[in-house]
SEDREN-767371 format. One record per residue (C-alpha): residue in one letter; x, y, z. Coordinates in pm, 1 decimal, decimal comma. Layout:
<nodes>
> a:X:Y:Z
...
</nodes>
This chain:
<nodes>
> x:-7226,4:-8424,2:4905,8
> x:-7166,6:-8307,9:5261,6
> x:-6970,3:-7993,9:5341,1
> x:-6699,8:-8213,1:5496,4
> x:-6661,8:-8408,1:5171,8
> x:-6597,9:-8101,3:4957,5
> x:-6246,1:-8015,7:4852,5
> x:-6136,0:-7672,1:4975,1
> x:-6071,3:-7437,9:4685,7
> x:-6019,6:-7072,8:4597,2
> x:-5950,9:-6894,0:4268,0
> x:-5908,4:-6529,6:4169,6
> x:-5832,4:-6358,6:3842,0
> x:-5997,9:-6193,0:3542,7
> x:-6334,4:-6269,9:3384,8
> x:-6463,6:-6162,8:3042,7
> x:-6828,6:-6215,8:2946,5
> x:-7008,6:-6133,0:2622,1
> x:-7379,3:-6195,0:2569,8
> x:-7666,7:-6103,0:2340,8
> x:-7816,2:-5836,0:2569,5
> x:-7797,9:-5460,9:2515,7
> x:-7528,9:-5265,7:2701,4
> x:-7589,5:-5283,6:3073,8
> x:-7760,4:-5624,9:3051,7
> x:-8097,3:-5618,0:3234,8
> x:-8006,3:-5947,7:3403,1
> x:-7759,9:-5751,0:3617,8
> x:-8059,5:-5565,7:3764,6
> x:-8293,4:-5862,6:3813,4
> x:-8484,3:-5762,1:3500,1
> x:-8571,1:-5971,0:3195,5
> x:-8306,1:-6014,5:2924,1
> x:-8319,3:-5771,6:2632,2
> x:-8445,5:-6023,5:2376,1
> x:-8614,3:-6272,0:2606,9
> x:-8338,8:-6533,8:2600,6
> x:-7969,8:-6543,3:2688,1
> x:-7668,5:-6653,5:2482,9
> x:-7323,0:-6600,7:2626,3
> x:-6953,8:-6675,3:2613,3
> x:-6759,8:-6644,5:2939,5
> x:-6386,6:-6691,9:2986,8
> x:-6160,2:-6687,2:3291,3
> x:-5790,7:-6640,0:3352,9
> x:-5696,1:-6759,6:3700,3
> x:-5425,9:-6544,2:3856,1
> x:-5385,0:-6753,5:4165,3
> x:-5575,9:-7047,5:4300,0
> x:-5592,1:-7401,1:4423,1
> x:-5824,3:-7699,1:4437,0
> x:-5709,0:-7896,3:4735,5
> x:-5338,1:-7951,2:4670,2
> x:-5366,0:-7880,2:4296,6
> x:-5235,7:-7536,5:4201,1
> x:-5446,3:-7353,3:3942,0
> x:-5227,3:-7045,4:3889,5
> x:-5241,7:-6937,7:3525,0
> x:-5512,6:-7184,7:3423,6
> x:-5782,0:-7079,3:3176,0
> x:-6129,2:-7209,1:3111,7
> x:-6445,2:-7092,8:2939,7
> x:-6801,6:-7190,9:2873,9
> x:-7070,0:-7120,3:2620,8
> x:-7429,5:-7114,9:2734,5
> x:-7784,9:-7070,9:2613,2
> x:-8107,0:-7017,1:2807,0
> x:-8446,1:-7022,1:2631,7
> x:-8571,3:-6750,3:2867,0
> x:-8441,1:-6554,2:3166,0
> x:-8149,1:-6722,9:3336,7
> x:-8332,5:-6756,4:3668,0
> x:-8598,8:-6971,1:3499,3
> x:-8332,9:-7229,7:3423,3
> x:-8332,8:-7503,0:3159,4
> x:-8005,2:-7371,8:3022,3
> x:-7752,1:-7559,3:2810,3
> x:-7381,1:-7523,1:2877,9
> x:-7051,8:-7653,8:2745,6
> x:-6725,5:-7614,7:2935,3
> x:-6394,6:-7567,4:2754,6
> x:-6066,9:-7626,4:2938,0
> x:-5746,1:-7480,3:2800,7
> x:-5542,9:-7758,3:2643,6
> x:-5235,0:-7651,2:2840,6
> x:-5399,6:-7751,9:3168,3
> x:-5246,9:-8054,2:3337,8
> x:-5469,0:-8358,6:3391,9
> x:-5501,2:-8261,8:3760,5
> x:-5596,8:-7903,7:3671,0
> x:-5849,9:-8023,5:3414,8
> x:-6010,8:-8252,4:3668,9
> x:-6020,2:-7969,1:3923,3
> x:-6178,2:-7716,9:3684,5
> x:-6444,5:-7963,4:3574,7
> x:-6519,8:-8037,9:3938,7
> x:-6563,5:-7665,6:4007,1
> x:-6786,3:-7614,5:3702,2
> x:-7011,9:-7898,7:3816,2
> x:-7113,5:-7699,1:4122,6
> x:-7073,6:-8006,2:4341,4
> x:-6768,6:-7862,4:4516,6
> x:-6951,4:-7557,4:4645,5
> x:-6903,9:-7187,9:4577,4
> x:-7209,2:-6969,5:4508,8
> x:-7126,3:-6886,5:4146,5
> x:-7075,6:-7244,2:4036,3
> x:-7369,2:-7375,8:4238,7
> x:-7607,7:-7123,4:4083,1
> x:-7502,9:-7186,7:3725,8
> x:-7510,2:-7561,8:3772,8
> x:-7868,3:-7526,4:3896,2
> x:-7986,7:-7312,2:3604,1
> x:-7791,7:-7513,5:3342,4
> x:-7911,9:-7873,4:3380,5
> x:-7831,1:-7956,1:3016,9
> x:-7455,9:-8011,7:3009,7
> x:-7261,5:-8095,8:2693,9
> x:-6943,0:-8301,1:2707,1
> x:-6646,1:-8078,4:2796,8
> x:-6391,2:-7979,9:2534,1
> x:-6016,3:-7927,2:2544,3
> x:-5881,5:-7651,0:2319,8
> x:-5627,8:-7367,7:2321,8
> x:-5775,9:-7060,2:2488,3
> x:-5629,5:-6716,0:2423,1
> x:-5752,4:-6447,9:2661,0
> x:-5618,2:-6094,6:2635,6
> x:-5777,2:-5848,6:2875,1
> x:-5707,2:-5492,3:2986,2
> x:-5986,6:-5413,8:3229,0
> x:-5877,9:-5052,9:3283,0
> x:-5900,7:-4983,3:2907,3
> x:-6215,5:-5196,8:2861,6
> x:-6057,9:-5411,0:2593,8
> x:-6058,2:-5788,0:2568,9
> x:-6020,1:-6066,1:2315,7
> x:-6113,7:-6429,9:2359,1
> x:-6012,2:-6687,1:2098,7
> x:-6085,9:-7059,0:2103,9
> x:-5996,7:-7184,1:1754,0
> x:-6283,0:-7353,1:1574,2
> x:-6520,1:-7292,0:1865,4
> x:-6559,4:-6928,7:1967,8
> x:-6417,4:-6580,9:1956,8
> x:-6518,1:-6241,5:2093,4
> x:-6375,8:-5891,3:2092,5
> x:-6470,7:-5614,1:2332,9
> x:-6378,0:-5247,3:2326,5
> x:-6500,7:-4930,8:2500,1
> x:-6851,5:-4804,5:2434,9
> x:-6829,2:-4483,7:2231,1
> x:-7033,0:-4165,6:2235,0
> x:-7250,2:-4177,8:1919,3
> x:-7197,1:-3805,6:1850,4
> x:-6833,8:-3739,2:1938,1
> x:-6688,6:-4088,3:1917,5
> x:-6524,0:-4039,2:2256,1
> x:-6487,9:-4344,5:2479,1
> x:-6770,4:-4371,9:2729,8
> x:-6688,3:-4529,1:3064,0
> x:-6953,5:-4695,0:3278,8
> x:-6936,5:-4948,3:3560,5
> x:-7181,7:-5173,5:3739,8
> x:-7128,4:-5197,6:4114,8
> x:-7298,1:-5478,8:4308,3
> x:-7169,7:-5466,3:4667,9
> x:-7317,3:-5805,7:4752,9
> x:-7272,1:-5962,6:4410,4
> x:-7191,7:-6333,1:4393,2
> x:-7009,5:-6299,6:4059,4
> x:-6833,6:-5965,0:4100,2
> x:-6842,1:-5649,5:4310,8
> x:-6756,2:-5411,4:4026,5
> x:-6744,1:-5461,5:3650,2
> x:-6631,2:-5241,5:3363,5
> x:-6892,4:-5243,7:3088,6
> x:-6782,0:-5258,4:2726,5
> x:-6913,7:-5317,5:2376,7
> x:-6885,9:-5664,6:2229,7
> x:-6783,2:-5565,0:1880,0
> x:-6821,2:-5922,8:1763,7
> x:-6916,2:-6254,3:1920,9
> x:-6925,3:-6581,1:1731,7
> x:-6974,6:-6930,5:1867,1
> x:-6966,5:-7239,7:1646,7
> x:-7123,5:-7535,9:1822,4
> x:-7413,8:-7771,4:1773,5
> x:-7775,2:-7660,6:1788,7
> x:-7866,2:-7383,0:2030,9
> x:-7501,6:-7327,7:2128,4
> x:-7429,2:-7173,8:1788,1
> x:-7483,6:-6797,5:1775,3
> x:-7340,2:-6473,4:1645,8
> x:-7386,0:-6115,2:1772,9
> x:-7244,8:-5767,7:1723,0
> x:-7241,5:-5453,6:1939,2
> x:-7386,0:-5614,8:2248,8
> x:-7306,6:-5631,9:2619,7
> x:-6962,7:-5713,6:2757,1
> x:-6830,8:-5709,1:3111,7
> x:-6471,5:-5717,2:3233,0
> x:-6423,9:-5785,5:3600,0
> x:-6204,6:-5934,0:3865,4
> x:-6333,3:-6242,2:4046,7
> x:-6242,2:-6397,8:4379,2
> x:-6436,8:-6713,4:4460,4
> x:-6401,9:-6993,9:4710,4
> x:-6602,2:-7251,9:4903,2
> x:-6471,5:-7139,0:5241,7
</nodes>
């Protein structure tokens, strides 16, 4: 698809990601994942955005993903979930973005490393996030749920605050790192997984194809 054929779009808002890596997630530093593979749930709340003339303010979407090895080696499997409250036009726009065919570095990269795409789902998505307090909950009934809270000092129990700053990052510039207290995904085959006390990131995002 030529650059001229792409629909102009931009979205910004809040992102919550939980995966099976240890706190810090080596993937953020171009290192190998903690356990050799990657399993993740990511969810987004769009604050403001558009896809052409379609407004995306307030829309939510998520995906679950699995890679048999490091993400950069590809061969991942991914399933997109669109919040059931999205209008038909918003649903079409979000699926177009997730395909990577409408440009935008984040979506292009993940489309390239996730060639195995499951049929998209429509379901209610609840996303509660307080980035400053490092707390977030994602609920997709019958499909997935995760809960993140601050990492705590193992001796005193005090909340431990740590951030990852990537000035030239394509996903985020700064993320608050938290503990995924629980992560459970119920899907077919390799997209079914369950983890506790693993990596979580809470960050703002601002993406576009222009």
